[in-house]
C-alpha positions in Angstrom: 25.4 -51.4 48.4 22.5 -49.4 49.8 19.0 -50.6 48.9 17.2 -47.8 50.5 14.7 -46.3 47.9 14.8 -42.9 49.6 18.5 -42.6 49.2 18.2 -43.6 45.6 15.6 -40.9 44.9 17.7 -38.3 46.7 20.7 -39.3 44.7 18.7 -39.1 41.4 17.3 -35.7 42.4 20.8 -34.4 43.2 22.1 -35.6 39.9 19.2 -34.1 38.0 19.6 -30.7 39.8 23.4 -30.7 39.1 22.8 -31.5 35.4 20.1 -28.8 35.0 22.0 -26.3 37.0 24.9 -26.5 34.6 22.7 -25.9 31.5 20.1 -23.5 32.9 20.5 -19.8 32.4 18.3 -17.4 34.2 15.4 -15.8 32.2 16.9 -12.4 33.2 20.2 -13.4 31.6 18.4 -14.5 28.4 16.2 -11.5 28.0 17.8 -8.5 29.7 16.2 -5.9 27.5 12.7 -7.3 28.1 13.1 -7.2 31.8 14.6 -3.7 31.7 11.7 -2.4 29.7 9.2 -4.1 32.0 10.9 -2.7 35.1 10.9 0.8 33.6 7.3 0.5 32.7 6.4 -0.6 36.2 8.2 2.3 37.8 6.6 4.8 35.4 3.1 3.3 35.9 3.4 3.6 39.7 4.6 7.2 39.5 1.8 8.1 37.0 -0.7 6.4 39.3 0.5 8.4 42.3 0.3 11.6 40.3 -3.2 10.7 39.2 -4.3 10.0 42.7 -2.8 13.3 44.0 -4.5 15.2 41.2 -7.9 13.9 42.3 -7.3 15.2 45.9 -8.0 18.9 45.4 -6.3 19.8 48.7 -3.0 18.3 47.5 -3.4 19.1 43.8 -3.3 22.8 44.6 -0.3 22.7 46.9 2.8 21.2 45.2 5.1 22.6 48.0 3.1 20.6 50.6 3.5 17.4 48.5 7.2 18.1 48.3 7.5 18.6 52.1 5.4 15.5 52.8 7.6 13.5 50.4 10.8 14.7 52.1 9.4 13.9 55.5 8.5 10.3 54.4 12.0 9.8 53.0 13.6 11.1 56.2 11.3 8.9 58.3 11.9 5.7 56.3 15.7 6.4 56.1 15.8 6.8 59.9 13.7 3.7 60.4 16.0 1.7 58.0 19.1 2.9 59.8 17.7 2.0 63.2 16.6 -1.4 62.1 20.0 -2.0 60.6 21.7 -1.3 63.9 19.4 -3.7 65.8 20.3 -6.5 63.4 24.0 -6.3 64.2 
């Protein structure tokens, strides 16, 4: 028989975690529609915010083709960076 109080606390904690783990369901699993709507709202808010910022910069607001080219350049750059970082991790 082990009389170490730390072992007893660790054992009790493990039993509690096991018990709660069996009964716990993620919040996302309980409310999928709410999280979907919040996610969509977040994406739309960010896009609308970017649009509003670009509209306030007169140089960019009058040149949609320039915005498109800059956006494509950023996507190509980040894609290349992601690809090169992925190779280094292997």
